[in-house]
C-alpha positions as CSV (number, residue, x, y, z in Angstrom):
1,M,45.9,45.3,196.1
2,E,42.4,44.2,196.8
3,L,40.3,41.8,194.7
4,H,36.9,40.5,195.8
5,D,34.3,38.2,194.4
6,L,36.3,37.0,191.4
7,P,35.4,33.3,190.9
8,G,37.9,31.4,188.8
9,H,40.6,34.0,189.3
10,S,44.2,32.7,188.7
11,L,47.1,33.9,190.7
12,T,49.6,33.5,187.8
13,S,48.9,37.1,186.8
14,L,50.4,38.3,190.1
15,S,53.8,37.0,189.2
16,A,54.6,40.4,187.7
17,C,53.8,42.2,191.0
18,V,57.3,41.7,192.5
19,N,57.0,44.7,194.8
20,L,53.5,43.9,196.2
21,K,53.4,44.3,200.0
22,H,49.7,43.8,200.8
23,L,47.3,41.5,199.0
24,T,43.6,40.8,199.7
25,L,41.8,38.1,197.7
26,T,38.4,37.4,199.4
27,H,35.4,35.6,198.0
28,C,37.3,34.6,194.9
29,G,36.7,30.8,194.9
30,L,40.4,30.1,195.2
31,I,41.3,26.4,195.9
32,A,45.1,26.6,196.0
33,V,47.7,29.3,196.7
34,D,51.0,28.5,195.1
35,N,51.9,31.1,192.5
36,L,53.1,33.9,194.8
37,S,56.8,33.1,194.9
38,H,57.7,36.1,192.8
39,C,56.1,38.4,195.4
40,K,59.2,38.4,197.7
41,H,58.1,41.7,199.4
42,L,54.7,40.5,200.4
43,Q,54.0,41.2,204.1
44,C,50.2,40.9,204.5
45,L,48.0,38.3,202.9
46,N,44.3,38.1,203.4
47,M,42.6,35.2,201.6
48,Q,39.5,34.7,203.8
49,D,36.3,33.2,202.5
50,N,37.6,31.1,199.7
51,S,37.8,27.3,199.2
52,I,41.6,27.0,199.8
53,E,42.8,23.5,200.4
54,Y,46.5,24.0,199.7
55,M,49.0,26.8,200.3
56,D,52.7,27.1,199.5
57,L,54.1,30.2,201.1
58,Q,57.6,29.0,201.8
59,E,59.3,31.5,199.5
60,L,57.6,34.5,201.2
61,K,60.2,35.4,203.9
62,S,58.8,38.9,204.5
63,L,55.2,37.6,205.2
64,Y,54.1,38.3,208.8
65,M,50.3,38.4,208.6
66,V,48.2,35.7,206.9
67,N,44.4,35.5,207.2
68,V,43.0,32.3,205.7
69,S,39.9,32.0,207.9
70,H,36.8,30.4,206.4
71,N,38.7,28.1,204.0
72,K,39.1,24.3,203.7
73,L,42.5,24.1,205.3
């Protein structure tokens, strides 16, 4: 799933995407990433060019690729 340029987007709507494997959220103005725990099958996460200051990815055991370049981490 790819979403781009969505200021103010909330990740809570992704909680229903339990079989999601690839997620791209770029230029969305995200500040925190902490509502992806239901996406247990997520393998690739691209969240570059946001304003992310906080991430909680502990529950994502299948995750092997994360791109958070150009954020505030």
